[in-house]
Structures are given as C-alpha cells and as structure tokens.
C-alpha positions as CSV (number, residue, x, y, z in Angstrom):
1,M,-93.1,-16.3,156.1
2,T,-96.1,-18.4,155.2
3,G,-96.6,-20.1,151.8
4,R,-99.5,-17.7,151.0
5,R,-97.4,-14.6,151.5
6,L,-94.6,-16.0,149.3
7,T,-97.0,-16.7,146.5
8,L,-98.4,-13.1,146.7
9,L,-94.9,-11.6,146.7
10,A,-93.9,-13.6,143.6
11,L,-97.1,-12.6,141.8
12,A,-96.4,-8.9,142.5
13,L,-92.8,-9.2,141.1
14,V,-94.1,-10.8,137.9
15,V,-96.8,-8.0,137.4
16,G,-94.2,-5.3,138.0
17,L,-91.8,-6.7,135.4
18,M,-94.6,-7.0,132.8
19,G,-95.7,-3.4,133.5
20,G,-92.3,-2.0,132.9
21,F,-91.9,-3.9,129.7
22,G,-95.2,-2.7,128.4
23,T,-94.4,1.0,129.3
24,S,-91.0,0.8,127.5
25,W,-92.6,-0.7,124.3
26,A,-95.3,2.0,124.2
27,L,-92.6,4.7,124.3
28,G,-90.7,3.2,121.4
29,A,-87.8,1.7,123.4
30,G,-87.9,-1.6,121.6
31,P,-84.9,-3.8,120.8
32,L,-82.2,-2.4,118.5
33,G,-82.2,-3.6,114.9
34,S,-79.3,-5.1,113.1
35,G,-77.3,-3.9,110.1
36,A,-75.9,-0.6,109.0
37,A,-78.1,2.5,109.2
38,A,-79.4,4.0,105.9
39,P,-81.6,6.9,104.9
40,V,-85.2,6.1,104.0
41,A,-86.2,7.1,100.5
42,D,-89.2,9.5,100.1
43,A,-92.3,7.7,99.0
44,S,-92.7,10.2,96.3
45,P,-89.5,12.1,95.6
46,T,-89.6,15.3,93.5
47,L,-87.0,17.3,91.7
48,P,-86.9,21.1,91.5
49,V,-88.3,22.4,88.2
50,D,-88.1,25.9,86.8
51,P,-91.6,27.2,86.3
52,V,-92.6,27.8,82.6
53,P,-93.5,31.5,82.3
54,D,-96.8,32.5,80.7
55,L,-96.1,33.7,77.2
56,L,-97.4,37.1,76.1
57,P,-98.6,37.8,72.6
58,D,-96.2,39.2,70.0
59,P,-96.6,42.8,68.7
60,D,-98.9,43.0,65.7
61,Y,-96.4,43.9,63.0
62,P,-96.0,42.6,59.4
63,P,-93.7,39.5,59.2
64,L,-90.2,39.8,57.9
65,A,-90.2,39.1,54.2
66,P,-87.7,36.6,52.9
67,D,-86.9,38.8,49.9
68,V,-86.3,42.1,51.8
69,R,-84.1,44.3,49.7
70,L,-80.4,44.4,50.8
71,V,-77.9,47.2,50.2
72,D,-74.2,47.1,50.8
73,T,-73.3,49.1,53.9
74,T,-69.8,49.9,55.1
75,V,-69.2,49.8,58.9
76,G,-66.2,50.0,61.2
77,E,-62.8,51.6,60.9
78,G,-59.3,50.3,60.3
79,D,-59.0,46.6,61.1
80,F,-62.8,46.5,61.9
81,R,-63.9,47.8,58.5
82,M,-66.5,45.6,56.9
83,T,-69.1,45.7,54.0
84,V,-72.4,44.2,55.1
85,P,-75.5,43.6,52.8
86,A,-78.1,45.1,55.2
87,P,-81.8,45.6,54.8
88,D,-82.6,48.8,52.9
89,G,-84.0,51.5,55.2
90,W,-83.3,49.8,58.5
91,N,-81.7,51.9,61.2
92,L,-78.0,51.2,62.0
93,S,-76.6,51.5,65.4
94,P,-73.1,50.5,66.6
95,N,-72.9,48.4,69.7
96,S,-69.1,48.5,69.9
97,L,-66.1,49.0,67.6
98,N,-66.6,45.5,66.1
99,E,-70.4,45.0,66.4
100,W,-73.4,46.7,64.7
101,Q,-77.1,46.3,64.8
102,W,-80.0,47.0,62.4
103,R,-83.7,47.2,62.9
104,P,-86.7,48.6,61.0
105,P,-87.5,52.3,61.9
106,D,-91.3,51.8,62.3
107,Q,-91.7,48.6,64.2
108,P,-92.5,48.5,67.9
109,A,-89.6,49.2,70.2
110,S,-89.4,45.6,71.5
111,F,-90.0,42.1,70.4
112,G,-90.0,42.7,66.7
113,Y,-87.1,41.5,64.6
114,L,-83.5,42.8,64.2
115,M,-80.1,41.9,62.8
116,R,-76.7,42.0,64.5
117,V,-73.3,41.5,62.8
118,E,-70.0,41.2,64.8
119,Q,-66.4,40.8,63.6
120,V,-64.8,38.0,65.7
121,L,-61.6,37.7,63.7
122,S,-59.4,38.3,66.8
123,N,-60.8,35.2,68.5
124,R,-58.8,32.9,66.1
125,R,-61.1,30.0,66.8
126,S,-62.7,27.5,64.4
127,I,-66.3,27.8,63.5
128,D,-67.0,24.4,65.2
129,W,-65.4,25.5,68.5
130,T,-67.2,28.9,68.3
131,L,-70.5,27.2,67.7
132,D,-70.2,24.8,70.7
133,R,-69.1,27.7,72.9
134,R,-72.0,29.9,71.8
135,I,-74.5,27.2,72.6
136,A,-73.1,26.9,76.1
137,E,-73.3,30.6,76.6
138,L,-76.9,30.7,75.4
139,E,-77.9,28.0,77.8
140,E,-76.2,29.8,80.6
141,D,-77.4,33.3,79.9
142,E,-80.9,32.9,78.3
143,Q,-84.1,31.4,79.6
144,G,-85.8,28.4,78.1
145,V,-83.2,27.8,75.3
146,E,-84.0,25.1,72.8
147,I,-81.8,24.2,69.9
148,L,-84.1,23.5,66.9
149,D,-81.5,22.9,64.2
150,R,-77.7,22.8,63.9
151,T,-75.6,22.9,60.8
152,E,-71.8,23.0,60.3
153,D,-71.8,26.8,60.6
154,G,-75.0,27.9,62.4
155,I,-77.9,27.2,64.7
156,H,-81.6,27.9,64.9
157,F,-82.9,28.2,68.4
158,T,-85.7,29.6,70.6
159,F,-85.5,31.3,74.0
160,I,-87.8,33.3,76.2
161,L,-87.3,37.0,76.8
162,S,-89.5,38.9,79.2
163,N,-92.3,36.3,78.6
164,H,-92.0,36.5,74.8
165,L,-91.0,33.5,72.7
166,R,-88.1,34.5,70.4
167,H,-86.5,32.7,67.4
168,G,-82.8,33.2,66.8
169,Y,-80.5,32.3,63.9
170,L,-76.8,32.4,64.4
171,T,-74.3,32.0,61.5
172,W,-70.5,32.2,61.5
173,I,-68.5,32.7,58.3
174,D,-64.8,32.4,57.3
175,V,-64.0,35.1,54.8
176,T,-60.3,34.6,54.3
177,G,-60.1,30.8,54.2
178,T,-58.3,30.3,57.5
179,D,-60.9,27.9,58.9
180,N,-61.6,30.3,61.7
181,A,-64.8,32.1,62.5
182,Q,-64.4,35.7,61.5
183,V,-67.9,37.2,61.3
184,E,-70.9,36.3,63.4
185,I,-74.4,37.1,62.0
186,A,-77.4,37.0,64.3
187,V,-81.0,37.6,63.5
188,S,-83.9,37.3,65.9
189,G,-87.7,37.7,65.8
190,R,-91.1,36.2,66.3
191,A,-92.3,32.8,65.3
192,V,-94.1,34.4,62.3
193,D,-90.8,35.8,61.1
194,Q,-89.0,32.5,60.8
195,P,-88.8,32.2,57.0
196,G,-87.6,35.8,56.7
197,L,-85.0,35.3,59.5
198,A,-83.5,32.2,57.9
199,A,-83.3,33.8,54.5
200,L,-81.8,37.0,55.9
201,A,-79.0,35.2,57.8
202,E,-78.1,33.2,54.7
203,R,-78.2,36.2,52.3
204,V,-76.1,38.4,54.6
205,A,-73.5,35.6,55.2
206,A,-73.1,35.2,51.4
207,G,-72.3,38.9,50.9
208,V,-70.1,40.0,53.9
209,R,-66.6,41.3,52.9
210,L,-63.8,42.5,55.2
211,G,-62.0,45.8,54.6
C-alpha cells in the first residue's frame, strides 16, 4: 500500500471517530457526573392554599342588645334539669336531653343570632381541658376558624358558615365547685352583634343553676 493511501485511510478513521462523538453529545449521552443523585428543587415552589370564600352580606336585622331582658327558664328532666336565664320571648327548642337552643321568633331563619346551653356534667373534665378540646374540634369541623380572644373559661372566635362570617362566644362554668366544666354556653351571631353576644354569654353564665 502506498504512502498516499495510508494517509487517506488514517484521515478517514479520525473523521469517523469525531463524527460519532459529535452525534453522542448532541443526543445527551455525555459523561456521567459524580456524587449522589438528588432531586432538583422547583425554581418557584408553591404550597396548597384553601381558597377564601366570597362573603355574603348579613341579613338586615336589628343588632342584639347587650341589655336584652332575661327570664329564668327551667329546662330538662331529672339529672338534666336546669334553670337558665334566657332572653324573654325567644323561642326555645330542645336539641337533645341535655342541650337547648333559643332564638328570636321574628328574625330571619338563618344567619341571625342564637343561644345554646348544654349540660356537660357527665364529661368530668376540667374547664381548661374542655376549652382546649373544643378549640381543636372547631378547627377540625368549621371553616376559617380564628380565635380572637381566650380567657380561663371561654373563647371568642370567628368562622365562616355558608359564605357568612360568624362570631361565636363559648363559656364553660363550674356550678358545684368540682373544678369540672358542667355547663357550656354558646352564643353566635353577626359582627354587628358582638357587644350583645359577649354580654349575653356573661349574664347567662352568672345565673345558671342545676336542678
């Protein structure tokens, strides 16, 4: 084989090798990196967020007065018998053997204000334990719960019900001096009702009697 042919053959081998390398690089078959594999973080990570519902206007109804007249009302039978200072003229409806609810007779059917009283004597739990447990239940069961104030025996909170902002006041009382929560008083209403709701919860708590 002549020297010219040997030169041409060597040149062809070099060109072939360079072409194969160029093809493999273009297809991404580059050299392997070193180190352990790790996930690549998103350039702009986001967390799931519950959408805030559009709030609807409250019904046009006079605000709850802080000095609404109260009258002693006897509810329950036997061990569940109680005397509750309830707003005069409000409709009373039992929810169960140990729970009762009052609301004005002439207000709109929904999203006004109401009062609920429940005897929780059988739970035999301290007010502090009951309060913590109730907050956990509210945050699990209700939408958009926000605790606005907490005392040693009650809370003021807001939540969203069917696109309406609601204010709630919960108070627990110990009637017999056992350090246990025996009666739960709950009032709820609109933002405009807040002064009346707070006063009602406090006045009812001061007058509840068992038996």
